[in-house]
C-alpha positions in Angstrom: 99.3 76.2 -44.5 101.9 73.6 -45.6 101.9 70.3 -45.0 105.1 70.6 -42.9 103.1 73.1 -40.4 100.3 70.8 -39.4 101.5 67.0 -39.8 102.6 66.6 -35.9 100.5 64.0 -34.4 103.2 62.2 -33.7 100.9 58.6 -34.3 102.7 55.6 -35.5 100.4 55.0 -38.3 98.1 57.4 -40.2 94.4 57.7 -39.0 91.9 55.5 -41.2 89.2 57.6 -42.2 85.5 56.9 -43.8 84.3 58.8 -46.9 80.5 60.1 -45.7 79.7 59.2 -49.1 80.0 55.4 -48.5 76.9 56.0 -46.3 74.8 58.7 -48.5 71.6 57.5 -47.3 72.3 58.3 -43.5 72.4 61.5 -41.8 75.8 63.0 -41.0 75.7 62.6 -37.3 74.1 58.7 -37.7 77.3 58.6 -40.5 79.6 59.4 -37.8 78.4 57.3 -35.2 78.6 54.1 -37.9 82.5 55.0 -38.7 83.2 55.1 -35.0 81.2 51.5 -34.2 83.2 50.5 -36.9 86.2 51.3 -35.6 87.2 54.2 -37.8 89.1 57.4 -36.7 87.8 59.9 -38.6 85.0 60.9 -41.2 85.7 63.1 -44.3 82.3 64.7 -45.3 81.3 65.7 -48.1 79.3 68.9 -48.1 77.0 67.9 -50.4 76.0 65.5 -47.4 75.6 68.6 -45.2 73.6 70.5 -47.5 70.6 67.9 -46.2 71.0 69.2 -42.6 68.4 71.6 -41.0 70.3 72.6 -37.9 74.4 72.9 -38.0 74.8 74.1 -34.3 73.0 71.1 -33.1 75.2 69.2 -35.7 78.4 70.2 -34.3 77.3 69.5 -30.7 76.6 65.5 -32.3 79.8 65.1 -33.8 81.4 66.7 -31.0 80.2 63.3 -28.9 81.5 61.3 -31.0 85.5 60.6 -30.7 86.5 61.2 -34.3 88.4 63.1 -36.7 86.9 65.3 -38.9 87.9 66.3 -42.2 85.7 68.3 -45.3 85.4 67.5 -48.9 84.7 70.8 -50.0 81.3 71.0 -53.0 81.8 69.9 -56.7 78.8 68.8 -57.8 77.4 70.8 -60.5 80.4 73.7 -59.8 83.5 74.6 -62.0 85.6 77.8 -60.6 87.0 77.7 -64.4 83.8 77.9 -66.3 83.7 80.3 -69.2 80.2 81.1 -67.9 81.5 83.6 -65.6 78.2 83.3 -62.9 79.0 79.5 -62.6 82.8 80.0 -61.7 81.6 82.9 -59.4 79.0 80.5 -57.4 81.1 77.6 -57.7 83.7 79.3 -56.0 81.4 81.4 -53.6 80.2 77.8 -52.8 84.2 76.7 -51.9 84.6 79.8 -49.6 81.5 79.0 -48.0 82.7 75.4 -47.4 85.9 76.5 -45.7 83.3 78.9 -43.3 81.3 75.4 -42.7 84.8 73.6 -41.9 85.5 76.4 -39.0 81.7 76.5 -37.7 82.5 72.5 -37.1 86.0 72.9 -35.8 87.3 71.5 -39.1 91.1 72.1 -39.7 91.5 70.2 -43.0 89.1 70.9 -46.4 89.6 69.1 -49.8 88.9 70.6 -52.9 88.8 69.9 -56.3 90.1 72.2 -58.9 88.3 73.5 -61.6 87.9 71.9 -65.0 87.6 72.8 -68.8 84.1 73.7 -69.9 84.7 71.7 -73.0 86.6 68.3 -73.9 87.7 70.2 -76.9 89.1 73.7 -74.8 92.5 74.0 -74.2 93.6 73.5 -71.1 96.2 76.1 -71.3 93.3 79.0 -71.4 92.1 77.6 -68.2 95.5 78.1 -65.9 94.1 81.6 -64.9 91.0 81.1 -63.5 92.3 78.2 -62.0 94.9 80.0 -60.3 92.8 83.1 -59.4 90.4 80.6 -57.8 92.4 78.7 -55.9 94.7 81.7 -54.6 91.8 83.1 -53.2 90.7 79.7 -51.4 94.2 79.8 -50.3 94.0 83.4 -48.6 91.0 82.8 -47.0 92.1 79.3 -45.7 94.7 80.9 -44.2 92.9 83.2 -42.1 90.9 80.9 -40.8 93.9 78.3 -39.6 92.9 75.8 -42.3 95.0 73.4 -44.5 93.6 73.6 -48.0 94.6 70.3 -50.0 93.7 70.9 -53.8 93.3 66.8 -55.0 94.1 65.3 -58.2 92.0 64.1 -60.5 91.2 61.4 -63.2 92.4 61.4 -66.5 88.8 62.0 -68.3 87.5 64.6 -70.8 88.0 68.4 -69.4 90.5 67.3 -66.1 93.6 69.0 -66.6 95.2 68.7 -63.4 95.9 64.8 -63.6 99.6 64.4 -63.5 102.4 65.1 -61.2 104.0 67.8 -63.2 100.3 69.6 -63.2 101.0 70.4 -59.6 104.7 70.7 -59.8 103.8 73.9 -61.1 100.7 74.6 -59.4 102.9 74.6 -55.8 105.6 76.9 -57.6 102.5 79.3 -58.1 100.9 78.8 -55.2 103.2 77.8 -52.4 100.8 77.5 -49.3 98.5 74.8 -51.1 98.9 71.2 -50.2 98.0 67.9 -51.8 95.1 65.6 -51.7 96.2 62.5 -53.2 93.6 60.5 -54.7 95.9 57.1 -55.3 93.2 55.7 -57.8 92.9 58.7 -60.0 96.9 58.4 -60.1 96.5 55.1 -61.1 94.4 55.6 -63.9 97.0 58.0 -65.2 99.7 55.2 -65.1 101.9 53.6 -62.6 104.9 56.4 -64.0 102.1 59.0 -62.3 101.3 57.2 -59.3 105.0 56.5 -58.4 105.6 60.5 -59.7 103.5 62.1 -57.1 104.7 60.0 -53.9 108.3 60.3 -55.4 108.7 64.2 -56.6 105.7 65.5 -54.4 105.5 63.7 -51.2 106.4 66.6 -49.3 103.2 68.5 -50.1 100.8 65.7 -49.8 98.5 66.0 -46.3 95.9 64.2 -47.1 95.1 60.7 -49.5 92.1 59.0 -50.7 92.2 55.5 -51.3 89.6 53.3 -53.7 90.3 50.6 -56.2 90.7 50.8 -60.1 89.5 48.2 -62.7 87.7 47.7 -66.2 87.7 51.7 -66.9 86.3 52.5 -63.1 87.6 54.4 -60.1 86.5 54.2 -56.7 85.8 50.5 -56.4 85.5 48.5 -53.4 88.7 47.4 -51.5 87.6 44.0 -52.5 87.1 44.5 -56.4 89.6 45.6 -58.9 93.2 46.5 -58.2 95.0 48.2 -55.2 96.3 51.5 -56.9 99.6 50.6 -54.8 103.0 50.1 -56.0 106.5 49.4 -53.8 107.0 53.2 -53.9 103.6 54.1 -52.3 103.7 50.9 -49.9 106.9 52.7 -49.2 105.6 56.1 -48.8 102.4 55.0 -46.9 104.6 53.7 -44.1 106.3 57.1 -43.4 103.0 59.2 -44.3 101.4 60.4 -41.3 98.3 62.3 -42.4 94.9 60.9 -42.7 93.7 58.3 -45.2 90.3 58.4 -46.3 88.8 54.8 -47.5 86.4 55.8 -50.9 84.8 52.7 -52.9 81.2 53.1 -52.5 79.1 50.1 -52.6 76.5 48.3 -51.2 75.6 46.8 -48.4 77.8 50.1 -47.2 78.3 48.5 -44.0 79.8 45.4 -45.2 82.4 47.4 -47.7 83.6 49.9 -45.6 84.6 46.8 -42.9 86.5 45.2 -45.6 88.2 48.1 -46.3 89.0 49.1 -43.1 90.6 45.7 -42.5 92.9 46.0 -45.7 93.5 49.3 -44.9 95.0 48.5 -42.0 97.2 45.9 -43.1 98.4 47.9 -45.9 99.7 51.0 -43.7 101.8 48.4 -41.6 103.8 47.5 -45.0 101.4 44.0 -45.6 98.8 43.6 -48.4 101.5 43.5 -51.1 101.1 39.8 -52.2 100.1 38.3 -55.2 99.1 42.1 -56.5 98.4 42.8 -60.3 100.6 44.9 -62.3 99.3 48.4 -62.8 99.5 49.8 -66.9 102.9 52.7 -67.1 100.3 54.3 -69.1 96.3 53.3 -68.6 93.8 55.2 -70.7 90.4 54.4 -69.8 87.3 56.2 -70.1 87.3 56.5 -66.7 83.7 56.1 -64.8 82.7 56.2 -61.2 82.8 59.3 -60.0 85.4 62.1 -58.9 85.4 62.0 -54.9 
């Protein structure tokens, strides 16, 4: 399902969503309660978070009582649907497909998925395009049947990852037109300012969901009170017109304070503020990148 078919909320500003990873130690229902109490408008639930839940039907009832929009982040820990090991690849795809079923059971209409990656840092990415397309074609087909929007996340520039640049996704969308983009601004900024601008200038029509956290010192997913905000004037303009949801990432303790500070800054950002004294991002940062791949 294409982005232009689903973003019709009519809201004057995008809903601000909390990643359940920031409240990793809590049960999912409790995380939703906290997100609501902090005045977030939604919760993006990591599938790995759900693995600790015993009764999905009870959880669905609990979540329905909390006035939030819900999104699902498909599993990625220990998985690679492009793995050279066919059993690993098969299991990884099965877990991603199961996440779509979980989303349907929970009434969730948008699922974020990580693309596969190389098995070794010495591999040629060209070898992994065929299994990448095969896995994403199957996921997109299943998502379409279930009425779920599937958003592929851009990755950070670290060894093994090859879905990191705007041109990578432009090619992907030519091959699989039904896919959408979850733009992780921190991941894009780690590639460089040119890539960050390229995503919002060249692929704006494909972006249906956004992840936001800060970058700095070779790390991504810092809380918004540390590091640098991965926002350029082009990104600011994009966010002013964006109608999808923006998920706050950047886990740090104390989690409640991190979420509160992040929400306040993100609210200002989507209204066109928080642009003063912003350090300039490099046009071509080449880390090593640390800090997770959410």
